[in-house]
C-alpha positions as CSV (number, residue, x, y, z in Angstrom):
1,M,23.7,1.8,-26.6
2,L,23.5,2.7,-22.9
3,N,25.8,5.6,-23.6
4,L,23.1,7.2,-25.8
5,L,20.7,7.4,-22.8
6,N,20.4,10.3,-20.3
7,N,22.5,9.9,-17.2
8,P,20.7,9.3,-13.9
9,K,20.4,12.1,-11.4
10,F,19.1,10.1,-8.4
11,D,20.5,10.9,-5.0
12,N,19.0,9.1,-2.0
13,E,21.1,10.9,0.7
14,R,18.2,13.1,1.9
15,N,15.9,10.2,2.3
16,I,18.6,8.3,4.3
17,L,19.1,11.4,6.6
18,N,15.3,11.7,7.1
19,A,15.1,8.0,8.0
20,D,17.9,8.4,10.5
21,L,16.0,11.3,12.1
22,F,12.7,9.4,12.1
23,V,14.3,6.3,13.8
24,S,15.7,8.5,16.5
25,N,12.3,10.1,17.1
26,L,10.6,6.7,17.0
27,K,12.9,5.1,19.6
28,N,12.5,8.0,21.9
29,T,8.7,8.1,21.6
30,L,8.3,4.3,22.2
31,K,10.8,4.4,25.1
32,A,8.7,7.1,26.8
33,F,5.8,4.6,26.7
34,G,7.8,1.8,28.2
35,F,8.9,0.0,25.0
36,N,12.4,-1.4,24.7
37,V,12.6,-1.5,20.9
38,K,15.0,-2.4,18.2
39,V,14.5,-0.7,14.8
40,K,15.9,-1.8,11.5
41,Y,15.2,0.0,8.3
42,N,16.0,0.0,4.6
43,V,15.8,3.1,2.5
44,Y,14.7,2.4,-1.1
45,R,14.1,4.8,-4.0
46,H,10.5,5.6,-3.1
47,I,9.8,4.0,0.2
48,T,11.5,3.3,3.6
49,V,10.7,0.1,5.3
50,Y,10.9,0.1,9.1
51,N,11.0,-3.1,11.1
52,I,10.3,-2.6,14.8
53,S,10.7,-5.3,17.4
54,W,10.7,-5.4,21.2
55,N,11.7,-8.0,23.8
56,D,9.7,-6.9,26.8
57,D,6.2,-7.7,28.1
58,K,4.5,-5.3,25.7
59,S,2.1,-6.8,23.1
60,Y,1.0,-6.0,19.6
61,N,-2.2,-4.4,20.9
62,D,-0.1,-2.2,23.1
63,I,1.9,-0.8,20.2
64,M,-1.3,-0.4,18.1
65,E,-2.6,2.0,20.7
66,L,0.3,4.3,19.8
67,K,-0.5,4.7,16.1
68,R,-0.9,8.4,16.4
69,E,2.5,8.8,18.2
70,I,4.2,6.5,15.7
71,G,2.8,8.4,12.8
72,I,4.1,11.7,14.2
73,S,7.5,10.2,14.8
74,L,7.7,9.0,11.2
75,G,6.4,12.3,9.8
76,I,3.1,11.0,8.4
77,N,-0.6,11.3,9.2
78,V,-2.1,8.5,11.2
79,S,-4.6,7.9,8.3
80,E,-1.6,7.0,6.1
81,L,0.0,4.7,8.6
82,K,-0.2,1.0,7.6
83,I,1.2,-1.4,10.2
84,K,1.9,-5.0,9.2
85,K,2.0,-7.5,12.0
86,I,5.0,-9.8,11.7
87,S,4.6,-11.5,15.2
88,D,3.3,-10.6,18.6
89,N,6.4,-8.4,19.2
90,E,7.4,-7.3,15.7
91,I,5.8,-5.0,13.1
92,E,6.7,-3.6,9.7
93,I,5.8,-0.1,8.5
94,R,6.3,1.2,4.9
95,V,6.5,4.9,4.4
96,N,6.6,6.9,1.1
97,N,9.9,8.9,1.0
98,M,9.7,12.7,1.0
99,K,12.1,13.1,-1.9
100,Q,10.8,11.4,-5.1
101,E,12.8,11.4,-8.3
102,S,12.2,9.7,-11.6
103,L,13.9,6.5,-12.6
104,S,16.0,6.7,-15.8
105,L,16.1,4.1,-18.5
106,K,19.9,4.0,-18.2
107,E,19.6,3.1,-14.5
108,L,17.1,0.4,-15.2
109,L,18.9,-1.2,-18.1
110,S,22.2,-1.2,-16.1
111,M,20.5,-3.7,-13.7
112,Q,19.6,-6.1,-16.5
113,E,20.6,-9.7,-16.3
114,K,20.4,-11.1,-19.9
115,D,19.6,-14.7,-20.8
116,D,18.1,-16.4,-23.8
117,S,14.5,-15.6,-23.0
118,F,12.5,-12.7,-24.5
119,K,12.2,-10.5,-21.4
120,I,11.5,-6.8,-21.0
121,M,12.5,-4.7,-17.9
122,L,9.3,-2.9,-17.1
123,G,10.8,-1.1,-14.0
124,I,11.5,-1.7,-10.4
125,D,9.4,-2.8,-7.4
126,E,9.1,-1.0,-4.1
127,E,12.3,-2.6,-2.9
128,D,14.2,-1.5,-6.1
129,K,14.3,-5.0,-7.6
130,P,13.9,-5.2,-11.4
131,V,10.5,-6.3,-12.6
132,Y,10.5,-8.2,-15.9
133,F,7.7,-9.0,-18.4
134,D,8.5,-12.3,-20.0
135,F,6.9,-12.6,-23.4
136,D,7.8,-16.3,-23.5
137,K,5.6,-17.0,-20.5
138,E,3.0,-14.3,-20.4
139,K,2.4,-14.0,-24.2
140,S,0.7,-10.6,-24.3
141,L,0.1,-7.6,-22.1
142,L,-3.1,-5.6,-21.5
143,V,-2.8,-2.0,-20.0
144,T,-5.4,0.3,-18.6
145,G,-5.4,3.8,-17.0
146,V,-6.9,7.2,-17.6
147,T,-5.5,9.5,-20.3
148,G,-2.3,11.3,-19.3
149,I,-1.3,8.9,-16.5
150,G,1.6,7.2,-18.2
151,K,0.5,4.5,-20.7
152,T,2.4,6.1,-23.5
153,N,5.5,6.3,-21.4
154,L,5.1,2.6,-20.5
155,F,4.8,1.8,-24.2
156,N,8.0,3.8,-24.9
157,N,9.8,2.0,-22.2
158,I,8.9,-1.4,-23.8
159,I,9.7,-0.3,-27.3
160,M,13.1,1.2,-26.3
161,N,13.9,-2.0,-24.4
162,I,13.3,-4.0,-27.6
163,L,15.1,-1.4,-29.8
164,I,18.2,-1.6,-27.6
165,N,18.3,-5.3,-26.7
166,Y,16.5,-7.3,-29.4
167,S,17.5,-6.3,-32.9
168,D,15.9,-9.4,-34.4
169,V,12.4,-8.5,-33.1
170,K,9.9,-6.9,-35.4
171,V,7.7,-4.1,-33.9
172,I,4.4,-2.8,-35.3
173,I,2.9,0.3,-33.6
174,L,-0.8,1.0,-34.3
175,D,-1.4,4.5,-33.0
176,S,-4.8,6.0,-33.7
177,Q,-3.8,9.2,-31.9
178,S,-1.2,9.8,-34.7
179,I,1.1,11.8,-32.4
180,N,2.8,9.5,-29.9
181,Y,5.1,7.2,-31.8
182,N,6.1,8.7,-35.1
183,Q,9.7,9.0,-34.0
184,Y,10.0,5.2,-34.4
185,S,8.8,5.3,-38.0
186,F,12.5,5.2,-39.2
187,V,13.1,1.8,-37.7
188,Y,9.7,0.3,-37.1
189,E,6.3,0.1,-38.8
190,V,4.0,2.8,-37.5
191,V,0.4,3.0,-38.6
192,N,-1.7,6.0,-37.7
193,E,-4.9,6.2,-39.8
194,E,-7.7,4.3,-38.2
195,K,-8.9,2.3,-41.3
196,S,-5.3,1.4,-42.0
197,I,-5.0,0.1,-38.4
198,I,-8.1,-2.0,-38.8
199,D,-6.7,-3.4,-42.1
200,R,-3.3,-4.1,-40.4
201,I,-4.9,-6.0,-37.5
202,R,-6.9,-8.2,-40.0
203,S,-3.7,-8.8,-42.0
204,L,-1.9,-9.9,-38.8
205,R,-4.5,-12.6,-38.4
206,D,-3.9,-13.8,-41.9
207,E,-0.2,-13.6,-41.3
208,F,-0.6,-15.8,-38.2
209,E,-2.3,-18.5,-40.2
210,E,0.5,-18.3,-42.9
211,R,3.2,-18.5,-40.2
212,I,1.6,-21.7,-38.8
213,K,1.7,-23.2,-42.2
214,T,5.3,-22.2,-43.0
215,G,6.8,-22.4,-39.5
216,N,8.0,-18.8,-39.5
217,K,9.0,-18.0,-35.9
218,E,10.2,-14.4,-36.3
219,R,9.1,-12.5,-33.2
220,V,6.6,-9.7,-33.7
221,V,5.3,-7.3,-31.0
222,V,2.2,-5.4,-31.9
223,F,1.4,-2.2,-29.9
224,I,-2.2,-1.1,-30.1
225,D,-2.7,2.2,-28.3
226,E,-6.2,3.2,-27.1
227,I,-8.1,0.3,-28.5
228,Y,-11.5,1.8,-27.8
229,E,-10.9,4.2,-30.8
230,I,-10.4,1.3,-33.1
231,L,-13.5,-0.6,-31.8
232,K,-15.6,2.5,-32.4
233,M,-14.6,2.4,-36.0
234,D,-15.2,-1.3,-36.5
235,N,-16.5,-3.4,-33.6
236,N,-15.9,-6.6,-35.5
237,I,-12.2,-6.1,-35.1
238,K,-12.4,-7.3,-31.5
239,D,-12.8,-10.9,-32.9
240,D,-9.4,-10.6,-34.6
241,I,-7.8,-9.1,-31.6
242,N,-9.2,-11.8,-29.3
243,Y,-8.0,-14.4,-31.8
244,L,-4.4,-13.0,-31.7
245,L,-4.5,-12.7,-27.9
246,E,-5.6,-16.3,-27.6
247,L,-3.4,-17.9,-30.2
248,G,-0.9,-15.3,-31.6
249,S,2.0,-16.4,-29.4
250,M,2.0,-19.8,-31.1
251,A,3.5,-18.0,-34.0
252,N,5.5,-15.5,-31.9
253,I,3.0,-12.7,-32.4
254,H,2.6,-10.8,-29.1
255,L,0.2,-7.9,-28.4
256,V,0.5,-5.0,-26.1
257,V,-2.9,-3.3,-25.9
258,S,-4.0,-0.2,-24.0
259,T,-7.3,1.4,-23.1
260,D,-8.4,4.3,-20.8
261,S,-11.3,2.3,-19.4
262,V,-12.5,-1.3,-18.9
263,M,-16.1,-0.3,-18.2
264,D,-17.4,-0.5,-21.8
265,D,-18.8,-4.0,-22.5
266,D,-16.7,-4.5,-25.6
267,I,-13.5,-3.5,-23.8
268,N,-14.4,-5.5,-20.7
269,N,-15.0,-8.7,-22.8
270,L,-11.8,-8.1,-24.6
271,F,-9.7,-7.5,-21.5
272,D,-11.4,-10.0,-19.2
273,R,-9.1,-12.9,-19.8
274,D,-6.8,-15.0,-17.7
275,N,-4.1,-16.1,-20.2
276,V,-2.3,-12.8,-20.4
277,A,-0.6,-10.4,-18.0
278,K,-2.3,-7.1,-17.0
279,I,-1.1,-3.7,-15.9
280,A,-3.4,-1.1,-14.2
281,F,-2.6,2.4,-13.4
282,Y,-4.5,2.5,-10.1
283,L,-6.3,5.6,-8.9
284,T,-8.2,5.7,-5.6
285,T,-11.1,7.4,-7.4
286,R,-11.3,4.8,-10.2
287,G,-12.4,1.4,-8.7
288,E,-12.7,-0.1,-12.2
289,Y,-9.0,-0.7,-12.2
290,N,-9.3,-2.8,-9.1
291,M,-11.9,-4.8,-11.0
292,F,-9.5,-5.2,-13.9
293,I,-6.9,-6.8,-11.7
294,G,-9.3,-7.9,-8.9
295,K,-8.6,-11.6,-9.1
296,V,-5.2,-11.1,-7.5
297,I,-6.0,-8.3,-5.1
298,K,-6.1,-9.3,-1.5
299,G,-7.8,-6.5,0.4
300,N,-7.9,-2.9,-0.7
301,L,-5.0,-1.2,-2.5
302,D,-4.0,1.7,-0.4
303,K,-1.4,3.3,-2.7
304,D,-1.7,5.0,-6.1
305,G,0.7,3.7,-8.7
306,M,1.1,1.2,-11.5
307,Y,0.4,-2.5,-10.7
308,L,1.4,-5.6,-12.7
309,D,-0.8,-8.7,-12.4
310,S,1.4,-11.5,-13.5
311,E,1.0,-15.2,-12.6
312,N,-1.4,-14.2,-9.8
313,N,1.0,-11.9,-8.2
314,L,0.4,-8.2,-7.8
315,T,3.5,-5.9,-8.0
316,R,3.6,-2.2,-7.7
317,I,6.1,-0.8,-10.3
318,T,8.1,2.3,-10.9
319,V,8.7,2.7,-14.6
320,P,11.5,4.9,-16.0
321,L,10.7,8.2,-17.5
322,I,11.5,8.0,-21.2
323,E,12.7,11.3,-22.7
324,D,12.1,12.3,-26.3
325,D,15.8,13.1,-26.9
326,E,16.7,9.6,-25.8
327,I,14.3,8.1,-28.3
328,E,15.7,10.3,-31.1
329,R,19.4,9.4,-30.3
330,V,18.7,5.6,-30.2
331,V,16.5,5.7,-33.3
332,N,19.1,7.6,-35.2
333,Y,21.9,5.2,-34.1
334,V,19.9,2.2,-35.2
335,K,18.9,3.8,-38.5
336,E,22.5,4.7,-39.3
337,K,23.7,1.2,-38.3
338,E,21.1,-0.4,-40.6
339,K,22.1,1.9,-43.4
340,Q,25.8,0.9,-43.1
341,E,24.9,-2.8,-43.0
342,S,22.7,-2.7,-46.1
């Protein structure tokens, strides 16, 4: 179904040319201060990584005194310059590229390495390596970030991954906003009305218990968008959600749940758990997201972006931008295929 997706437009040539220029500037600048340097660099989609080493009597402290000059050579403000010490005569610098383009779903899925596990390609890391979410290992996923920052796009990415690669997986979408996921109603169960959502969550708990009795192992992924709206309607539903987060995977019921804040006590109690993976859309002005994934943060995050806390590792991810026309084409294809097979 990759042919149904929009073609990628990414071209990294400008970033490569910029890196060539910056390396020349850097070498000339450091040479003027008596450094005999060797510079290696890798240009990725969103960042360029510079590795600088020297084989003379200059020290790490000597090069740190030139932070302002290094920043100018690389085209960035000294306040943005983060230098990582590799050894006494080697450092690494990561710089955001000037040209930024969206990742496409087609690009991402073309990198996929399939096996027998139930894994979803979330996106790519800073070095353009695929980042997977493994439902077999991580069970469920909790997502937080302010409204409008990309939670719906992330949900669409996961849903489209399932739709394209896992025809035997059942998807249930509980959307109290009633606007974001109705395109999928032709192929998946989409519930909009808040009372119906509450009833459906309770029925899932009953279904879990029935599955345990009968041994039904059909995979189900349940998306609950903006859970705070549901809790406002019926706070008791958090017990059912906690139950499913804790035990649901035993019957192959997996949850993907989002909220715009983790500061509310009920949300915090629901999301403050160690047995599932977490994603935070980090904003420098919203320290609560650091708290959400704080157990794996070593030091301060200094870049905005989306971060996955999985197995005590923190990964900054770029997620593909999912277009409405892609969803429409893929849904129509699956709908027609199911009609022909029935």
